[in-house]
Residue, then its C-alpha position, 0 to 999 in steps of 0.5 A: m627845301a633843296p637837299g644840298r642847302c641848309d634851310l636855317c643858314d642858307k649854306v650851299t654847295r661851293f666850288g673849288r680846285n683840288i691840287r694833286h701834289k705830284h712833283s715828278g717829270r713834266w710837273e716839277r713846276k706846276a701841279p695838276r688841278t681839277n675841279r671839285q665841290f665842297r658840299p655842306n653836311v646836311h641832314r633832314k630833321r624835325l625841329l620846333i620852329d615858332g611853336r610848330w614841328r617842321r621837317v627841315n634840311v639843316c647843316t650839322r653846324c646849325l644843328r650843333t648850335q641849336m642843341k647848345q642853345s636848347s641845353e642852355i635854356l634847360s640848365a638855366 
């Protein structure tokens, strides 16, 4: 259970570039770029998995999907 990873969908940290849109002086044609990280929004929650309560790292997208599925079961 790594803290920067979702245990349900295996979403992990991605790497990309940040572009500063500074267009003056020497940078009229090429804006400076710096490296950055895109980290998943991971929370530590207790979820009922296979009939047992387990503490897992889950991203907010999976948590939202889990809540939607549980509300559909209750309303049916």
